[in-house]
HTML snippet that shows the backbone in 3Dmol.js (N, CA, C, O; Angstrom):
<script src="https://3Dmol.org/build/3Dmol-min.js"></script>
<div id="view" style="width:600px;height:400px;position:relative"></div>
<script>
const pdb = `
ATOM      1  N   MET A   1      59.928  18.091-163.634  1.00  0.00           N
ATOM      2  CA  MET A   1      59.904  19.273-163.781  1.00  0.00           C
ATOM      3  C   MET A   1      59.225  20.313-162.761  1.00  0.00           C
ATOM      4  O   MET A   1      58.000  20.309-162.648  1.00  0.00           O
ATOM      5  N   PRO A   2      60.022  21.210-162.012  1.00  0.00           N
ATOM      6  CA  PRO A   2      59.100  21.883-161.174  1.00  0.00           C
ATOM      7  C   PRO A   2      58.081  23.241-161.954  1.00  0.00           C
ATOM      8  O   PRO A   2      58.205  23.638-163.113  1.00  0.00           O
ATOM      9  N   VAL A   3      57.081  23.755-160.904  1.00  0.00           N
ATOM     10  CA  VAL A   3      56.126  24.214-161.821  1.00  0.00           C
ATOM     11  C   VAL A   3      56.190  25.475-160.838  1.00  0.00           C
ATOM     12  O   VAL A   3      55.841  25.527-159.659  1.00  0.00           O
ATOM     13  N   GLU A   4      56.877  26.746-161.865  1.00  0.00           N
ATOM     14  CA  GLU A   4      56.929  28.211-161.225  1.00  0.00           C
ATOM     15  C   GLU A   4      55.534  29.082-161.338  1.00  0.00           C
ATOM     16  O   GLU A   4      54.884  29.098-162.384  1.00  0.00           O
ATOM     17  N   ILE A   5      55.211  29.673-160.373  1.00  0.00           N
ATOM     18  CA  ILE A   5      54.083  30.307-160.070  1.00  0.00           C
ATOM     19  C   ILE A   5      54.582  31.840-160.566  1.00  0.00           C
ATOM     20  O   ILE A   5      55.421  32.250-159.764  1.00  0.00           O
ATOM     21  N   ARG A   6      54.386  32.570-161.375  1.00  0.00           N
ATOM     22  CA  ARG A   6      54.790  33.946-161.680  1.00  0.00           C
ATOM     23  C   ARG A   6      53.933  35.196-161.163  1.00  0.00           C
ATOM     24  O   ARG A   6      54.404  36.302-160.897  1.00  0.00           O
ATOM     25  N   GLU A   7      52.485  34.789-161.064  1.00  0.00           N
ATOM     26  CA  GLU A   7      51.547  35.669-160.585  1.00  0.00           C
ATOM     27  C   GLU A   7      50.480  34.900-159.912  1.00  0.00           C
ATOM     28  O   GLU A   7      49.961  33.851-160.294  1.00  0.00           O
ATOM     29  N   LEU A   8      50.218  35.645-158.766  1.00  0.00           N
ATOM     30  CA  LEU A   8      49.215  35.238-157.867  1.00  0.00           C
ATOM     31  C   LEU A   8      47.830  36.256-157.532  1.00  0.00           C
ATOM     32  O   LEU A   8      47.885  37.186-156.728  1.00  0.00           O
ATOM     33  N   GLN A   9      46.996  36.005-158.059  1.00  0.00           N
ATOM     34  CA  GLN A   9      45.717  37.132-157.957  1.00  0.00           C
ATOM     35  C   GLN A   9      44.763  36.498-156.926  1.00  0.00           C
ATOM     36  O   GLN A   9      44.213  35.415-157.125  1.00  0.00           O
ATOM     37  N   ILE A  10      44.594  37.265-155.775  1.00  0.00           N
ATOM     38  CA  ILE A  10      43.886  36.852-154.753  1.00  0.00           C
ATOM     39  C   ILE A  10      42.688  38.058-154.691  1.00  0.00           C
ATOM     40  O   ILE A  10      42.926  39.175-154.232  1.00  0.00           O
ATOM     41  N   THR A  11      41.594  37.723-155.134  1.00  0.00           N
ATOM     42  CA  THR A  11      40.165  38.844-154.923  1.00  0.00           C
ATOM     43  C   THR A  11      39.204  38.578-153.646  1.00  0.00           C
ATOM     44  O   THR A  11      38.606  37.527-153.413  1.00  0.00           O
ATOM     45  N   THR A  12      39.189  39.606-152.973  1.00  0.00           N
ATOM     46  CA  THR A  12      38.285  39.434-151.352  1.00  0.00           C
ATOM     47  C   THR A  12      37.200  40.538-151.907  1.00  0.00           C
ATOM     48  O   THR A  12      37.304  41.373-152.805  1.00  0.00           O
ATOM     49  N   THR A  13      36.065  40.198-150.977  1.00  0.00           N
ATOM     50  CA  THR A  13      35.255  41.378-150.646  1.00  0.00           C
ATOM     51  C   THR A  13      35.055  41.727-149.304  1.00  0.00           C
ATOM     52  O   THR A  13      34.802  40.863-148.464  1.00  0.00           O
ATOM     53  N   VAL A  14      35.161  43.123-148.981  1.00  0.00           N
ATOM     54  CA  VAL A  14      35.008  43.589-147.848  1.00  0.00           C
ATOM     55  C   VAL A  14      33.700  44.060-147.413  1.00  0.00           C
ATOM     56  O   VAL A  14      33.149  44.611-148.365  1.00  0.00           O
ATOM     57  N   GLN A  15      33.002  44.068-146.398  1.00  0.00           N
ATOM     58  CA  GLN A  15      31.325  44.468-146.226  1.00  0.00           C
ATOM     59  C   GLN A  15      31.419  45.304-145.050  1.00  0.00           C
ATOM     60  O   GLN A  15      31.891  44.686-144.095  1.00  0.00           O
ATOM     61  N   GLU A  16      31.095  46.626-144.785  1.00  0.00           N
ATOM     62  CA  GLU A  16      31.039  47.397-143.883  1.00  0.00           C
ATOM     63  C   GLU A  16      29.861  46.683-143.122  1.00  0.00           C
ATOM     64  O   GLU A  16      28.954  45.986-143.579  1.00  0.00           O
ATOM     65  N   GLY A  17      30.177  47.113-141.642  1.00  0.00           N
ATOM     66  CA  GLY A  17      29.424  46.447-140.723  1.00  0.00           C
ATOM     67  C   GLY A  17      29.280  44.817-140.787  1.00  0.00           C
ATOM     68  O   GLY A  17      28.295  44.318-140.242  1.00  0.00           O
ATOM     69  N   GLY A  18      30.014  44.171-141.287  1.00  0.00           N
ATOM     70  CA  GLY A  18      29.951  42.714-141.142  1.00  0.00           C
ATOM     71  C   GLY A  18      30.067  41.881-140.054  1.00  0.00           C
ATOM     72  O   GLY A  18      30.317  42.466-139.000  1.00  0.00           O
ATOM     73  N   ASN A  19      29.950  40.600-139.998  1.00  0.00           N
ATOM     74  CA  ASN A  19      29.375  39.721-138.925  1.00  0.00           C
ATOM     75  C   ASN A  19      31.024  40.125-138.043  1.00  0.00           C
ATOM     76  O   ASN A  19      32.153  39.883-138.468  1.00  0.00           O
ATOM     77  N   THR A  20      30.656  40.762-136.801  1.00  0.00           N
ATOM     78  CA  THR A  20      31.470  40.905-135.828  1.00  0.00           C
ATOM     79  C   THR A  20      31.389  40.297-134.678  1.00  0.00           C
ATOM     80  O   THR A  20      32.202  40.630-133.816  1.00  0.00           O
ATOM     81  N   SER A  21      30.434  39.298-134.384  1.00  0.00           N
ATOM     82  CA  SER A  21      30.032  38.349-133.197  1.00  0.00           C
ATOM     83  C   SER A  21      31.396  37.506-132.736  1.00  0.00           C
ATOM     84  O   SER A  21      31.539  37.260-131.539  1.00  0.00           O
ATOM     85  N   SER A  22      32.432  37.051-133.736  1.00  0.00           N
ATOM     86  CA  SER A  22      33.115  36.413-133.307  1.00  0.00           C
ATOM     87  C   SER A  22      34.127  36.924-132.434  1.00  0.00           C
ATOM     88  O   SER A  22      34.797  36.161-131.739  1.00  0.00           O
ATOM     89  N   SER A  23      34.294  38.260-132.422  1.00  0.00           N
ATOM     90  CA  SER A  23      35.215  38.743-131.155  1.00  0.00           C
ATOM     91  C   SER A  23      35.222  40.184-131.305  1.00  0.00           C
ATOM     92  O   SER A  23      34.773  40.471-132.415  1.00  0.00           O
ATOM     93  N   SER A  24      35.522  41.113-130.693  1.00  0.00           N
ATOM     94  CA  SER A  24      35.558  42.733-130.503  1.00  0.00           C
ATOM     95  C   SER A  24      36.770  43.047-131.573  1.00  0.00           C
ATOM     96  O   SER A  24      37.831  42.445-131.737  1.00  0.00           O
ATOM     97  N   PRO A  25      36.213  44.247-132.268  1.00  0.00           N
ATOM     98  CA  PRO A  25      37.048  44.970-133.039  1.00  0.00           C
ATOM     99  C   PRO A  25      38.264  45.437-132.265  1.00  0.00           C
ATOM    100  O   PRO A  25      38.130  45.780-131.090  1.00  0.00           O
ATOM    101  N   ALA A  26      39.304  45.464-132.796  1.00  0.00           N
ATOM    102  CA  ALA A  26      40.363  46.250-132.172  1.00  0.00           C
ATOM    103  C   ALA A  26      40.000  47.946-132.288  1.00  0.00           C
ATOM    104  O   ALA A  26      39.190  48.418-133.086  1.00  0.00           O
ATOM    105  N   PRO A  27      40.790  48.712-131.312  1.00  0.00           N
ATOM    106  CA  PRO A  27      40.743  50.117-131.418  1.00  0.00           C
ATOM    107  C   PRO A  27      41.079  50.450-132.739  1.00  0.00           C
ATOM    108  O   PRO A  27      41.824  49.667-133.328  1.00  0.00           O
ATOM    109  N   ALA A  28      40.582  51.701-133.471  1.00  0.00           N
ATOM    110  CA  ALA A  28      41.202  52.576-134.271  1.00  0.00           C
ATOM    111  C   ALA A  28      42.325  53.005-134.418  1.00  0.00           C
ATOM    112  O   ALA A  28      42.886  53.224-135.492  1.00  0.00           O
ATOM    113  N   ALA A  29      42.847  53.197-133.078  1.00  0.00           N
ATOM    114  CA  ALA A  29      44.312  53.837-133.210  1.00  0.00           C
ATOM    115  C   ALA A  29      45.100  52.319-133.403  1.00  0.00           C
ATOM    116  O   ALA A  29      45.960  52.209-134.277  1.00  0.00           O
ATOM    117  N   GLY A  30      44.842  51.487-132.769  1.00  0.00           N
ATOM    118  CA  GLY A  30      45.678  50.314-132.924  1.00  0.00           C
ATOM    119  C   GLY A  30      45.836  49.799-134.512  1.00  0.00           C
ATOM    120  O   GLY A  30      46.786  49.124-134.907  1.00  0.00           O
ATOM    121  N   ASN A  31      44.632  50.286-135.407  1.00  0.00           N
ATOM    122  CA  ASN A  31      44.269  49.792-136.728  1.00  0.00           C
ATOM    123  C   ASN A  31      45.388  50.611-137.269  1.00  0.00           C
ATOM    124  O   ASN A  31      46.384  50.062-137.739  1.00  0.00           O
ATOM    125  N   ASP A  32      45.240  52.108-137.211  1.00  0.00           N
ATOM    126  CA  ASP A  32      46.416  53.152-138.013  1.00  0.00           C
ATOM    127  C   ASP A  32      47.717  52.664-137.844  1.00  0.00           C
ATOM    128  O   ASP A  32      48.469  52.310-138.753  1.00  0.00           O
ATOM    129  N   ASP A  33      47.964  52.659-136.578  1.00  0.00           N
ATOM    130  CA  ASP A  33      49.228  51.978-136.220  1.00  0.00           C
ATOM    131  C   ASP A  33      49.601  50.884-137.321  1.00  0.00           C
ATOM    132  O   ASP A  33      50.424  51.146-138.198  1.00  0.00           O
ATOM    133  N   MET A  34      49.001  49.723-137.243  1.00  0.00           N
ATOM    134  CA  MET A  34      49.448  48.638-137.900  1.00  0.00           C
ATOM    135  C   MET A  34      49.531  48.884-139.787  1.00  0.00           C
ATOM    136  O   MET A  34      50.375  48.421-140.554  1.00  0.00           O
ATOM    137  N   ILE A  35      48.296  49.795-140.125  1.00  0.00           N
ATOM    138  CA  ILE A  35      48.451  50.145-141.576  1.00  0.00           C
ATOM    139  C   ILE A  35      49.799  50.564-141.705  1.00  0.00           C
ATOM    140  O   ILE A  35      50.675  50.046-142.398  1.00  0.00           O
ATOM    141  N   ALA A  36      49.867  51.460-141.037  1.00  0.00           N
ATOM    142  CA  ALA A  36      51.030  52.644-141.409  1.00  0.00           C
ATOM    143  C   ALA A  36      52.433  51.547-141.108  1.00  0.00           C
ATOM    144  O   ALA A  36      53.424  51.832-141.779  1.00  0.00           O
ATOM    145  N   LYS A  37      52.558  50.473-140.267  1.00  0.00           N
ATOM    146  CA  LYS A  37      53.679  49.972-140.282  1.00  0.00           C
ATOM    147  C   LYS A  37      53.766  48.960-141.992  1.00  0.00           C
ATOM    148  O   LYS A  37      54.735  48.897-142.748  1.00  0.00           O
ATOM    149  N   CYS A  38      52.464  48.327-142.148  1.00  0.00           N
ATOM    150  CA  CYS A  38      52.655  47.730-143.338  1.00  0.00           C
ATOM    151  C   CYS A  38      52.560  48.643-144.641  1.00  0.00           C
ATOM    152  O   CYS A  38      52.638  48.015-145.697  1.00  0.00           O
ATOM    153  N   VAL A  39      52.432  49.766-144.719  1.00  0.00           N
ATOM    154  CA  VAL A  39      52.671  50.355-145.692  1.00  0.00           C
ATOM    155  C   VAL A  39      53.995  50.836-145.864  1.00  0.00           C
ATOM    156  O   VAL A  39      54.516  51.008-146.966  1.00  0.00           O
ATOM    157  N   GLU A  40      54.620  51.086-144.602  1.00  0.00           N
ATOM    158  CA  GLU A  40      56.263  51.343-144.743  1.00  0.00           C
ATOM    159  C   GLU A  40      56.900  50.207-145.237  1.00  0.00           C
ATOM    160  O   GLU A  40      57.606  50.333-146.237  1.00  0.00           O
ATOM    161  N   GLN A  41      56.739  48.840-144.572  1.00  0.00           N
ATOM    162  CA  GLN A  41      57.238  47.802-145.095  1.00  0.00           C
ATOM    163  C   GLN A  41      57.159  47.545-146.575  1.00  0.00           C
ATOM    164  O   GLN A  41      58.037  47.250-147.386  1.00  0.00           O
ATOM    165  N   VAL A  42      56.230  47.684-146.667  1.00  0.00           N
ATOM    166  CA  VAL A  42      55.844  47.493-148.595  1.00  0.00           C
ATOM    167  C   VAL A  42      56.674  48.667-149.306  1.00  0.00           C
ATOM    168  O   VAL A  42      57.317  48.335-150.302  1.00  0.00           O
ATOM    169  N   LEU A  43      56.715  49.703-148.989  1.00  0.00           N
ATOM    170  CA  LEU A  43      57.511  50.737-149.684  1.00  0.00           C
ATOM    171  C   LEU A  43      58.670  50.456-149.357  1.00  0.00           C
ATOM    172  O   LEU A  43      59.422  51.112-150.078  1.00  0.00           O
ATOM    173  N   GLU A  44      59.244  49.822-148.644  1.00  0.00           N
ATOM    174  CA  GLU A  44      60.912  49.556-148.116  1.00  0.00           C
ATOM    175  C   GLU A  44      61.040  48.310-149.589  1.00  0.00           C
ATOM    176  O   GLU A  44      61.736  48.421-150.598  1.00  0.00           O
ATOM    177  N   ILE A  45      60.161  47.272-149.227  1.00  0.00           N
ATOM    178  CA  ILE A  45      60.462  45.996-150.025  1.00  0.00           C
ATOM    179  C   ILE A  45      60.449  46.750-151.705  1.00  0.00           C
ATOM    180  O   ILE A  45      61.393  46.390-152.409  1.00  0.00           O
ATOM    181  N   LEU A  46      59.734  47.463-152.164  1.00  0.00           N
ATOM    182  CA  LEU A  46      59.445  48.124-153.535  1.00  0.00           C
ATOM    183  C   LEU A  46      60.831  48.746-153.666  1.00  0.00           C
ATOM    184  O   LEU A  46      61.590  48.347-154.548  1.00  0.00           O
ATOM    185  N   LYS A  47      61.160  49.640-152.877  1.00  0.00           N
ATOM    186  CA  LYS A  47      62.292  50.477-152.928  1.00  0.00           C
ATOM    187  C   LYS A  47      63.496  49.229-153.044  1.00  0.00           C
ATOM    188  O   LYS A  47      64.341  49.523-153.890  1.00  0.00           O
ATOM    189  N   GLU A  48      63.684  48.207-152.521  1.00  0.00           N
ATOM    190  CA  GLU A  48      64.507  47.332-152.756  1.00  0.00           C
ATOM    191  C   GLU A  48      64.592  46.723-153.943  1.00  0.00           C
ATOM    192  O   GLU A  48      65.670  46.522-154.502  1.00  0.00           O
ATOM    193  N   LYS A  49      63.412  46.370-154.437  1.00  0.00           N
ATOM    194  CA  LYS A  49      63.413  45.694-155.768  1.00  0.00           C
ATOM    195  C   LYS A  49      63.609  46.855-156.992  1.00  0.00           C
ATOM    196  O   LYS A  49      63.992  46.434-158.083  1.00  0.00           O
ATOM    197  N   THR A  50      63.400  48.045-156.859  1.00  0.00           N
ATOM    198  CA  THR A  50      63.675  48.722-157.963  1.00  0.00           C
ATOM    199  C   THR A  50      65.230  49.158-157.753  1.00  0.00           C
ATOM    200  O   THR A  50      65.616  49.902-158.654  1.00  0.00           O
ATOM    201  N   GLU A  51      66.124  48.885-156.848  1.00  0.00           N
ATOM    202  CA  GLU A  51      67.451  49.391-156.479  1.00  0.00           C
ATOM    203  C   GLU A  51      68.399  48.191-157.430  1.00  0.00           C
ATOM    204  O   GLU A  51      69.452  48.437-158.018  1.00  0.00           O
ATOM    205  N   ARG A  52      67.682  46.856-157.376  1.00  0.00           N
ATOM    206  CA  ARG A  52      68.604  45.792-158.018  1.00  0.00           C
ATOM    207  C   ARG A  52      68.581  46.042-159.569  1.00  0.00           C
ATOM    208  O   ARG A  52      69.240  45.324-160.320  1.00  0.00           O
TER     209      ARG A  52
END
`;
const viewer = $3Dmol.createViewer("view");
viewer.addModel(pdb, "pdb");
viewer.setStyle({}, {cartoon: {color: "spectrum"}});
viewer.zoomTo();
viewer.render();
</script>
């Protein structure tokens, strides 16, 4: 019998000024663009789910 996961909870902690020695951070403008695209995609998915 297959197991169905109905809810997945992921918890994380973000610290300001954390470890940046592994690579240089992306420019702030690039981050804003990426965040805007992600938000747009999430809103589209939510809209599709409510239409069903």
